[in-house]
C-alpha positions in Angstrom: -16.2 3.0 -4.0 -16.6 5.5 -6.5 -13.3 6.1 -7.8 -11.0 4.3 -5.6 -11.3 0.6 -6.1 -10.4 -1.1 -3.0 -7.1 -2.3 -3.8 -7.5 -4.6 -1.0 -10.1 -6.0 -3.1 -7.5 -6.3 -5.7 -5.0 -7.5 -3.3 -7.3 -10.2 -2.5 -6.5 -10.0 1.1 -9.1 -10.1 3.7 -9.7 -6.7 5.0 -12.0 -4.3 3.4 -12.3 -0.8 4.4 -15.8 0.5 4.3 -17.7 0.7 1.3 -15.9 3.3 -0.5 -17.3 4.7 -3.7 -14.2 6.7 -4.3 -11.9 7.0 -7.3 -13.3 4.2 -9.2 -12.4 1.4 -6.8 -10.6 1.4 -3.5 -9.3 -1.2 -1.2 -6.2 -1.6 0.7 -6.1 -3.4 4.0 -7.6 -3.5 7.4 -9.1 -0.3 8.6 -6.7 1.8 10.5 -7.5 4.2 13.2 -7.7 7.8 12.2 -7.2 10.5 14.8 -10.5 12.3 15.6 -10.8 15.4 13.6 -13.4 18.0 12.8 -15.2 17.6 9.5 -13.2 18.8 6.5 -14.5 20.1 3.1 -15.2 17.2 0.8 -15.6 14.6 3.6 -18.6 12.4 3.4 -21.1 12.6 6.2 -21.5 9.5 8.3 -24.9 8.9 6.9 -23.5 8.9 3.4 -21.0 6.1 4.1 -22.3 3.0 2.3 -24.0 4.9 -0.5 -20.8 5.4 -2.5 -18.5 2.9 -4.0 -14.8 3.5 -4.7 -13.8 2.2 -8.0 -11.3 4.4 -9.8 -8.3 2.5 -8.7 -8.0 2.2 -5.0 -7.6 -0.3 -2.4 -9.0 -0.1 1.0 -8.1 -1.6 4.3 -9.5 -4.9 5.1 -12.2 -4.7 7.7 -14.6 -6.6 9.8 -17.9 -7.9 8.7 -20.9 -6.1 10.3 -24.5 -7.0 9.8 -26.2 -4.9 7.1 -29.3 -3.0 8.1 -32.4 -4.6 6.6 -33.7 -1.4 5.2 -30.6 -0.7 3.2 -30.9 -0.1 -0.5 -29.8 -2.6 -3.0 -26.7 -0.5 -3.9 -25.8 -0.2 -0.3 -26.1 -3.9 0.2 -23.8 -4.5 -2.8 -21.2 -2.2 -1.5 -21.3 -3.5 2.1 -21.0 -7.0 0.9 -18.0 -6.2 -1.2 -16.1 -4.3 1.4 -17.1 -6.4 4.4 -18.9 -3.6 6.2 -17.7 -0.2 7.3 -14.5 0.0 9.3 -15.9 1.4 12.6 -12.5 2.6 13.9 -10.9 -0.7 14.8 -8.6 -1.0 17.8 -5.3 0.8 17.4 -3.3 -2.4 17.8 -5.0 -4.5 15.1 -2.1 -6.2 13.3 -3.9 -6.0 10.0 -3.3 -2.3 10.1 0.4 -2.9 9.5 0.0 -5.9 7.2 -2.6 -4.1 5.0 -0.1 -1.4 4.1 3.1 -3.5 3.9 2.1 -6.7 2.2 2.9 -5.7 -1.3 6.6 -5.8 -0.7 6.4 -9.4 0.5 3.8 -10.8 -1.9 5.2 -9.5 -5.2 2.7 -11.6 -7.0 3.1 -10.3 -10.5 6.8 -10.4 -10.3 6.6 -14.1 -9.4 4.1 -15.0 -12.1 5.8 -13.0 -14.9 9.3 -14.3 -14.3 9.0 -18.0 -13.4 7.9 -21.1 -15.2 4.3 -21.7 -14.3 2.1 -24.8 -15.0 -1.6 -24.7 -16.0 -2.1 -27.0 -13.0 1.1 -27.0 -11.0 0.1 -30.1 -9.0 -0.2 -32.0 -12.3 3.4 -31.4 -13.4 4.2 -35.1 -13.2 1.5 -35.8 -15.8 3.2 -33.5 -18.2 1.0 -30.5 -18.0 2.4 -27.7 -20.2 4.6 -25.1 -18.5 4.3 -21.5 -19.5 7.7 -19.9 -20.1 8.7 -16.9 -18.1 6.8 -13.8 -19.3 4.4 -15.8 -21.5 1.4 -14.9 -19.4 2.3 -11.3 -19.1 0.1 -9.1 -21.4 2.0 -8.3 -24.6 2.6 -4.7 -25.5 0.6 -5.0 -28.8 -2.4 -6.3 -26.8 -2.1 -3.6 -24.1 -1.7 -0.7 -26.4 -3.7 -2.1 -29.3 -6.7 -3.4 -27.5 -6.8 -2.6 -23.8 -5.9 1.1 -24.0 -8.6 1.8 -26.6 -11.3 0.3 -24.4 -10.2 2.5 -21.5 -10.1 5.6 -23.8 -13.6 4.7 -25.0 -14.9 4.6 -21.4 -13.2 7.9 -20.6 -14.7 9.7 -23.5 -18.1 8.2 -23.8 -19.2 7.5 -20.2 -20.7 9.9 -17.8 -20.7 7.8 -14.7 -18.1 9.2 -12.2 -17.2 5.6 -11.2 -16.4 4.6 -14.8 -14.5 7.8 -15.6 -12.4 7.6 -12.4 -11.7 4.0 -13.0 -10.6 4.6 -16.6 -8.4 7.5 -15.6 -6.3 5.5 -13.1 -6.3 2.4 -15.4 -5.1 4.4 -18.4 -2.4 6.1 -16.3 -1.1 2.6 -15.2 -1.0 1.4 -18.8 0.8 4.6 -19.9 1.8 5.7 -23.4 2.8 3.4 -26.3 6.4 3.8 -27.3 6.9 7.1 -29.0 3.5 8.4 -28.1 2.5 11.1 -25.7 -1.3 11.0 -25.6 -2.4 9.8 -22.2 -1.6 13.0 -20.3 -3.6 15.0 -22.9 -6.7 12.8 -22.2 -6.3 12.9 -18.5 -5.6 16.7 -18.0 -9.1 18.1 -18.9 -10.6 16.1 -16.1 -8.8 18.4 -13.6 -11.7 20.8 -14.3 -14.4 18.2 -13.8 -17.4 19.3 -11.8 -17.2 16.2 -9.7 -14.6 16.5 -6.9 -13.6 12.8 -7.0 -13.0 12.9 -10.7 -10.9 16.0 -10.5 -8.6 14.7 -7.7 -8.3 11.4 -9.5 -7.1 13.2 -12.6 -4.4 14.8 -10.5 -3.1 11.6 -9.1 -3.4 9.9 -12.5 -0.9 12.3 -13.9 1.5 11.3 -11.2 0.9 7.6 -11.8 1.6 8.2 -15.5 5.0 9.5 -14.5 5.4 11.9 -17.4 8.0 14.5 -16.5 6.3 16.9 -18.9 3.4 17.2 -16.4 5.5 18.7 -13.6 4.5 22.2 -14.4 0.8 21.4 -14.7 0.9 19.6 -11.3 2.7 22.6 -9.8 0.0 24.9 -11.0 -2.6 22.7 -9.5 -0.7 22.5 -6.2 -0.3 26.3 -6.0 -3.9 26.9 -7.2 -2.7 29.1 -10.2 -6.2 29.4 -11.7 -5.3 31.8 -14.5 -2.3 29.6 -15.6 -4.6 26.6 -15.6 -7.2 28.4 -17.7 -4.5 29.4 -20.2 -3.9 25.7 -20.7 -7.6 25.4 -21.7 -8.9 24.0 -18.5 -12.5 25.3 -17.9 -12.2 25.8 -14.2 -15.2 27.3 -12.4 -13.1 27.9 -9.3 -9.7 27.3 -7.8 -8.7 23.6 -7.3 -9.9 22.3 -3.9 -7.4 21.5 -1.2 -8.0 17.8 -1.8 -7.1 18.1 -5.5 -4.1 20.2 -4.6 -2.9 17.5 -2.1 -3.4 14.8 -4.8 -1.3 17.0 -7.1 1.5 17.1 -4.5 1.5 13.3 -4.2 1.5 13.2 -8.0 4.7 15.3 -8.1 6.3 12.8 -5.8 5.4 9.9 -8.0 6.8 11.6 -11.1 10.0 12.4 -9.2 10.3 8.9 -8.0 10.8 7.7 -11.6 13.1 10.4 -12.9 16.5 11.8 -12.0 18.4 15.0 -12.5 16.7 18.3 -13.1 13.2 16.8 -12.8 13.8 15.8 -9.2 15.5 19.1 -8.4 12.6 21.0 -9.8 10.0 18.9 -7.9 11.9 19.2 -4.6 12.0 23.0 -5.0 8.3 23.2 -5.8 7.3 21.1 -2.8 9.7 22.7 -0.4 8.9 26.2 -1.4 5.2 25.6 -0.9 5.9 24.3 2.6 7.9 27.3 3.4 5.6 29.9 1.9 2.2 28.4 2.8 -0.2 30.8 4.3 -1.6 30.5 7.8 -5.1 30.2 6.3 -4.2 26.6 5.3 -5.5 25.1 8.5 -5.8 21.5 7.3 -3.0 19.1 7.4 -3.7 17.3 4.1 -1.6 19.6 1.9 1.6 19.9 4.1 1.4 16.1 4.8 1.2 15.4 1.1 4.2 17.6 0.4 6.3 16.0 3.2 5.4 12.5 2.0 6.1 13.4 -1.6 9.5 14.8 -0.7 10.5 11.4 0.7 10.1 9.9 -2.7 12.5 12.2 -4.6 16.1 11.9 -3.1 18.5 14.4 -4.7 22.1 13.4 -5.6 24.5 13.3 -2.8 27.3 15.8 -2.5 30.2 14.6 -0.2 31.4 18.2 0.1 28.0 19.5 1.4 27.5 18.6 5.0 25.4 21.4 6.3 25.9 22.4 10.0 23.3 21.3 12.5 21.7 24.7 12.7 21.5 25.5 9.0 18.2 25.7 7.3 18.6 25.4 3.5 16.3 27.4 1.3 14.0 24.8 -0.4 14.1 26.4 -3.8 17.9 26.2 -3.8 18.3 22.7 -2.5 20.5 20.7 -4.9 21.9 17.9 -2.8 20.7 15.0 -0.7 22.4 16.5 2.3 20.5 19.8 2.1 17.3 17.9 1.6 17.8 15.8 4.7 18.8 18.8 6.8 15.7 20.7 5.7 13.4 17.9 6.8 15.3 17.5 10.1 14.7 21.2 10.8 11.0 20.6 10.1 10.9 17.6 12.4 12.3 19.7 15.2 10.3 22.8 14.6 8.0 23.3 17.7 5.6 25.5 15.7 4.9 22.8 13.1 1.7 20.8 13.4 2.3 17.4 15.1 0.5 15.5 12.4 2.7 17.0 9.8 5.9 16.4 11.7 4.7 12.8 12.3 5.4 12.0 8.6 8.8 13.6 8.5 10.7 10.7 10.0 9.3 8.2 7.5 10.1 10.6 4.7 13.7 10.8 5.9 13.8 7.0 6.2 12.7 6.6 2.6 15.4 9.0 1.4 18.0 6.8 3.1 16.6 3.7 1.5 17.8 5.2 -1.9 21.3 4.3 -3.2 22.6 7.7 -2.3 21.1 7.5 1.1 22.6 4.1 1.9 26.1 5.6 1.2 25.5 8.8 3.2 27.6 9.5 6.3 24.5 11.4 7.6 22.7 8.2 8.4 24.0 7.8 11.9 23.5 11.5 12.7 19.9 11.5 11.5 19.3 8.2 13.4 20.6 9.8 16.7 18.4 12.8 16.3 15.3 10.8 15.6 16.0 8.4 18.5 16.3 11.4 20.8 12.6 12.1 20.2 11.7 8.7 21.5 13.4 9.2 24.8 11.1 9.3 27.9 12.7 12.7 28.6 11.4 14.1 25.3 8.0 15.8 25.5 7.1 14.6 22.0 3.7 14.1 20.5 2.6 10.5 20.4 2.1 10.6 16.6 5.6 11.9 16.0 7.0 9.2 18.3 5.2 6.5 16.2 6.8 8.0 13.0 10.2 8.0 14.7 9.9 4.3 15.7 9.0 3.3 12.2 11.9 5.3 10.7 14.5 3.7 12.9 13.7 0.4 11.2 15.2 1.8 8.1 18.0 3.8 9.6 19.5 1.2 12.0 21.5 -1.9 11.0 22.5 -5.2 12.6 26.0 -3.9 13.1 27.5 -3.3 16.5 27.6 0.4 15.9 23.8 0.4 16.1 23.4 -1.8 19.2 22.3 1.1 21.3 19.6 2.0 18.8 18.2 -1.5 18.8 18.3 -1.6 22.6 16.1 1.6 22.6 13.5 -0.2 20.4 13.4 -3.1 22.8 13.1 -0.7 25.8 10.1 1.2 24.5 7.8 -1.5 25.7 8.1 -0.4 29.3 9.4 3.1 29.0 6.5 5.1 27.5 3.5 2.9 28.3 2.3 3.0 24.7 1.4 -0.5 23.4 1.0 0.7 19.9 4.5 2.3 19.9 6.0 -0.9 21.3 4.4 -2.9 18.4 5.8 -0.6 15.8 9.2 -0.7 17.5 9.3 -4.5 17.3 8.6 -4.4 13.6 11.5 -1.9 13.2 13.7 -4.0 15.5 13.1 -6.9 13.2 13.9 -4.9 10.1 17.1 -3.4 11.6 18.4 -6.8 12.9 18.5 -8.2 9.4 20.2 -5.3 7.7 24.0 -5.8 7.4 26.1 -3.0 8.8 27.8 -0.5 6.5 31.3 -1.1 7.7 32.0 -4.1 5.5 31.8 -6.7 8.3 30.6 -10.1 7.3 26.9 -10.5 8.2 27.7 -13.9 9.8 29.7 -12.0 12.5 26.6 -10.3 13.6 24.7 -13.5 14.5 24.8 -12.7 18.3 22.8 -9.5 17.7 20.3 -11.4 15.5 20.0 -14.1 18.1 19.3 -11.4 20.8 16.4 -10.1 18.7 15.0 -13.6 18.2 15.1 -14.3 22.0 13.4 -11.0 22.8 10.6 -11.6 20.3 10.0 -15.2 21.3 9.6 -14.0 24.9 7.1 -11.3 23.8 5.2 -14.0 21.7 4.8 -16.0 24.9 4.1 -13.3 27.5 2.5 -10.3 25.8 -1.2 -9.5 25.5 -3.1 -10.8 22.5 -2.7 -7.8 20.3 1.0 -7.4 21.0 1.5 -11.1 20.5 0.3 -10.7 17.0 2.9 -8.0 16.3 5.6 -10.1 18.0 4.8 -12.9 15.7 4.9 -10.7 12.6 8.3 -9.3 13.7 9.6 -12.8 14.3 8.5 -13.8 10.8 10.3 -10.7 9.4 13.5 -11.7 11.2 13.6 -15.1 9.7 12.7 -13.9 6.3 15.4 -11.3 6.5 17.9 -13.8 7.7 17.1 -16.1 4.8 17.4 -13.3 2.3 20.8 -12.4 3.8 22.1 -15.9 3.4 21.9 -16.7 7.1 20.2 -19.9 8.2 16.8 -19.4 9.7 16.5 -20.3 13.4 14.4 -23.5 14.0 13.5 -22.2 17.5 11.7 -19.2 16.0 9.8 -21.3 13.5 8.8 -23.8 16.2 7.6 -21.0 18.4 5.4 -19.7 15.6 4.0 -23.1 14.7 3.2 -23.8 18.3 1.5 -20.5 18.7 -0.7 -21.2 15.7 -1.5 -24.7 16.9 -3.0 -23.4 20.2 -4.4 -20.1 18.9 -8.1 -19.8 19.6 -9.1 -16.4 18.4 -9.5 -15.7 14.6 -7.3 -12.6 15.1 -4.4 -14.7 16.4 -4.9 -17.5 13.9 -4.6 -14.9 11.0 -1.6 -13.2 12.5 0.4 -16.3 13.4 -0.4 -17.8 9.9 0.8 -14.6 8.2 4.0 -14.7 10.3 4.8 -18.2 9.1 4.1 -17.0 5.6 6.5 -14.1 6.1 9.2 -16.6 7.3 8.5 -18.8 4.3 8.4 -21.8 6.5 7.8 -24.9 4.3 7.7 -27.0 7.5 4.5 -25.2 8.6 2.4 -26.6 5.7 0.6 -29.1 7.9 -0.2 -26.8 10.8 -1.5 -24.2 8.3 -3.7 -26.8 6.6 -5.1 -27.8 10.0 -5.7 -24.1 10.9 -7.6 -23.7 7.6 -10.0 -26.5 8.5 -10.5 -25.8 12.2 -11.6 -22.2 11.8 -14.8 -21.1 10.2 -14.2 -17.3 10.4 -13.8 -16.0 6.8 -11.2 -13.4 7.5 -8.9 -15.8 9.4 -9.4 -18.4 6.8 -8.3 -15.9 4.1 -5.1 -15.1 6.0 -4.3 -18.8 6.4 -5.0 -19.4 2.7 -2.5 -16.6 1.7 0.0 -18.0 4.2 -0.2 -21.4 2.4 0.6 -19.6 -0.8 3.5 -17.7 0.8 5.2 -20.8 2.1 4.8 -22.5 -1.3 2.6 -25.5 -0.2 1.7 -26.8 -3.7 -0.1 -29.7 -2.1 -2.8 -27.4 -0.8 -3.8 -26.3 -4.4 -6.8 -28.6 -4.8 -8.2 -27.5 -1.4 -7.7 -23.8 -2.3 -9.5 -24.3 -5.6 -12.4 -25.9 -3.7 -12.4 -22.9 -1.3 -12.7 -20.5 -4.2 -15.7 -22.4 -5.6 -17.4 -22.8 -2.3 -17.0 -19.3 -1.1 -18.8 -17.5 -3.9 -21.0 -15.8 -1.3 -17.9 -14.6 0.6 -16.1 -12.3 -1.8 -13.2 -11.4 0.5 -12.4 -15.0 1.0 -12.6 -15.8 -2.7 -10.1 -13.0 -3.3 -7.7 -14.3 -0.7 -7.9 -17.9 -1.8 -7.4 -16.8 -5.4 -4.3 -14.9 -4.4 -3.0 -17.9 -2.6 -3.4 -19.9 -5.8 -1.6 -17.2 -7.7 1.3 -17.3 -5.3 1.5 -21.0 -5.8 1.8 -20.5 -9.6 -1.5 -22.3 -10.3 -2.7 -21.0 -13.6 -6.0 -22.9 -13.5 -7.2 -20.2 -11.1 -7.7 -17.7 -14.0 -10.0 -19.9 -16.1 -11.8 -20.7 -12.8 -12.3 -17.1 -11.9 -13.4 -16.2 -15.5 -16.1 -18.9 -15.4 -17.3 -17.7 -12.0 -17.3 -14.1 -13.2 -19.5 -15.0 -16.2 -22.1 -16.5 -13.8 -21.8 -14.0 -10.9 -25.2 -12.4 -10.3 -24.2 -9.9 -7.6 -22.1 -6.7 -7.7 -20.0 -7.8 -4.7 -19.1 -11.1 -6.4 -18.4 -9.4 -9.8 -16.2 -6.8 -8.1 -14.3 -9.4 -6.1 -13.7 -11.7 -9.1 -12.7 -8.8 -11.4 -10.2 -7.4 -8.9 -8.8 -10.9 -8.2 -8.1 -11.3 -12.0 -6.5 -7.8 -12.1 -4.2 -8.6 -9.3 -3.1 -11.9 -10.7 -2.3 -10.1 -14.0 -2.7 -13.1 -16.4 -3.1 -12.1 -20.1 -5.8 -14.7 -20.5 -8.2 -12.6 -18.3 -8.1 -9.5 -20.6 -10.8 -10.6 -23.0 -13.3 -11.3 -20.2 -12.5 -8.0 -18.4 -12.8 -6.0 -21.6 -16.1 -7.5 -22.4 -17.4 -6.8 -18.9 -16.3 -3.2 -19.1 -18.3 -2.7 -22.3 -21.5 -4.5 -21.2 -23.6 -1.3 -20.9 -27.1 -2.1 -19.8 -26.2 -5.7 -18.8 -24.0 -4.7 -15.8 -24.1 -1.8 -13.4 -21.8 1.1 -14.0 -20.0 0.2 -10.8 -19.4 -3.4 -11.9 -18.0 -2.1 -15.2 -15.8 0.3 -13.3 -14.3 -2.5 -11.4 -13.6 -4.3 -14.7 -11.8 -1.1 -15.9 -9.8 -1.0 -12.7 -8.9 -4.7 -13.1 -7.8 -4.0 -16.7 -5.5 -1.3 -15.5 -4.0 -3.6 -12.8 -3.5 -6.5 -15.3 -1.9 -4.2 -17.9 0.1 -2.1 -15.5 3.5 -1.1 -16.7 4.8 -1.6 -13.1 5.2 -4.9 -11.2 4.1 -3.4 -7.8 0.9 -1.3 -7.2 1.7 2.3 -7.9 1.1 3.4 -4.2 3.0 0.5 -2.6 6.0 2.8 -2.0 3.7 5.3 -0.2 2.0 2.6 1.8 5.1 0.7 3.0 5.8 1.6 6.6 3.5 4.6 6.4 2.7 6.2 9.7 -0.9 5.0 9.7 -1.6 6.4 13.2 -1.4 10.0 11.8 -3.1 9.8 8.4 -5.1 12.5 6.8 -8.2 12.1 4.8 -6.3 12.4 1.5 -3.7 9.9 2.6 -5.9 7.1 3.9 -9.7 7.3 4.7 -11.0 3.9 5.8 -14.5 5.2 6.2 -14.8 6.4 2.6 -11.9 4.9 0.7 -11.0 8.3 -0.7 -7.3 8.4 0.3 -4.2 7.9 -1.8 -3.5 4.6 -0.1 -7.0 3.4 -0.8 -6.8 3.6 -4.6 -6.3 0.4 -6.5 
């Protein structure tokens, strides 16, 4: 967990990816299968997994608990306990793979806590417990810049531990500059030349998290490995930036472009596109081109209604100045038979993200792009499986519930029997659910599309009843998405869907199904499921499943379960992952007694795994009252390990983050996790972009 704190740890959800020592703290969600690949420079040998701990600011996938070898060192034990054991390549259909990457958009914990009235003990409202006004528990700017930032700067300048430095880099980037100041980039940039690879690449992504447009040229020089230009900036480089650091710089450019418009985006698109076009054949790894493709999906250019390039045109990347040219360029890359399959696998998702932007939603190109992506899913297409998965995911963003997209939705349903790829079917069902709840773009009333929505419900209920166990989990998630989407669109949720999910949970026997069906009910925000969820919490003893059920209780808003969840936090102190999830559930319920409870437990926690879990939980909840305890923990040199202090630094960055959602949530949402590279997501080591907290 060295520099990437498992965000999952922070997310307080159940799945921890192996013990990553990367980037100061990592954790996102369930381990996801990574295609077999030959060792790459910078990868950690299998025997090294478990010796490192990611702290810098990452989140790792939730994983499965495995017994820890008796002869493991104390540091190994701490790491294994925190992450729940290494993620030994879980089955491709594990539903947690999807949930681990997409949950941020549905939980939105900070947004709820910082904008709504919250009680110290929400279940005591009738006794007159004081309510906090909206925003009262959000850390104030004078505290963030006057107290938190100096602590992080102190760690960055005085500590030598790579875990602490990496954690402070990411945390300081999240906090950002005080109004009128431009100092954070100056403190981060020198670490690009750090002798430790993890610190150097963390500095590159930290510049992206900071979002300062003034760093575009610096990140470009790192991406293009312009050693002399970097040395002229005062960076004491011993050699050219590694390919990992260059990939992190590409992601950083995308993050900067995501936050700015105009010439900044145009410059970034030109840099990324030109590198893709001019890259040398010697770049054999996929990390750099994948990073550039993913980053391009974050920076949509302005639309030009008079610029509709012909199908065969290939715009020059350095001259692209419109959304239409950008889309056409990516389409040509998708259809290039000479391009690596793993690179092309990320192009459909990049296109889908472009169309999620305001200019993309208005574009007349949407249908044309959807048709060309759908063509690659046809059984007649000799397309690589990874590319097909990316295309199935993308259609969930490109299709709508309108009659004009009925054929596309039918294709997603037909994939189950057409290509004999269970994983593809599962991804298609998620996309079908997303598309079925998106109003068409022809101004028709959403209510007029009820027949299509009902057809999707019927299809998913049938799959929930008849599919195999792994696919049933995905069918449940998709059904939960349908009812959530219907509710958000102002359409009444279907009682038959909710009954089907409740019934499935009542009879579920395996922990995997219990967790999936509970999560689906949480997605649907089914208040009527409170009782069946409470029963599921009591009848299962498996920690990971109980954690999912606890979070589901928070998602449905079952305030009556607050006392039981507090008890679960107290009684699970030797099960850090469960503590995190139960604390998250209390946060979702608006229970502000959870913060004093966690602070008290943190003061007494003797083990690294418990300290890390509690600190990350506090960071995720983001309550201003936790800042003093976390700052004290970060400064307790000699009393706590460097890794425990690094987790505290990461938690401070999460709590004082200038953004409501985690910085990498946009990259994680609907990512093609079947075609990841080691710099995008690395469940074994926690060293990928999506693993950083």
